C-alpha positions, -999 to +999 in steps of 0.1 A: -341+652+832-373+634+841-405+652+847-440+645+859-473+663+854-483+687+883-517+691+869-539+675+843-534+691+811-537+686+773-505+690+753-515+706+721-480+696+705-485+661+713-517+651+694-536+666+722-525+640+745-540+645+781-514+641+809-528+631+842-513+643+876-482+623+883-478+609+849-442+609+835-436+637+809-429+632+781-447+600+774-430+572+756-428+578+719-430+617+721-399+639+720-406+675+727-381+701+719-361+716+748-382+749+743-414+730+747-403+713+779-392+748+791-426+763+783-446+736+799-424+739+830-427+776+831-466+773+829-466+749+858-477+718+840-447+697+849-421+694+876-387+677+877-385+644+894-356+629+912-353+594+897-345+576+930-376+590+946-403+585+919-394+560+892-400+523+896-374+498+883-396+491+852-398+530+846-361+534+852-354+505+825-378+522+801-361+555+804-326+540+800-339+520+769-353+553+756-319+571+759-301+541+744-283+533+777-272+498+782-276+480+817-274+445+832-309+430+831-304+420+868-293+454+879-305+468+912-327+499+913-298+520+927-275+509+899-301+519+873-306+553+891-270+559+890-268+551+852-296+575+846-283+602+868-248+600+850-265+601+817-286+632+825-254+652+838-237+648+803 
């Protein structure tokens, strides 16, 4: 699942990184535990994002790369969204 910051907040478990409103959570290079994601979600710091509505092609490709999912470099946005959606349902 992909999330974005609802408010500006400092993540004390991520080297005190400051997330700005609208920024993708977690940032590249940081892998929070499921418990941490649930905690930040419960406190209202982040909200789930529908990939097709919020992420750019560049962001979709970065997320797929991060998850180790292969895709055609010339893939259309809808195809990338479908790959990401399928991977998140597993």
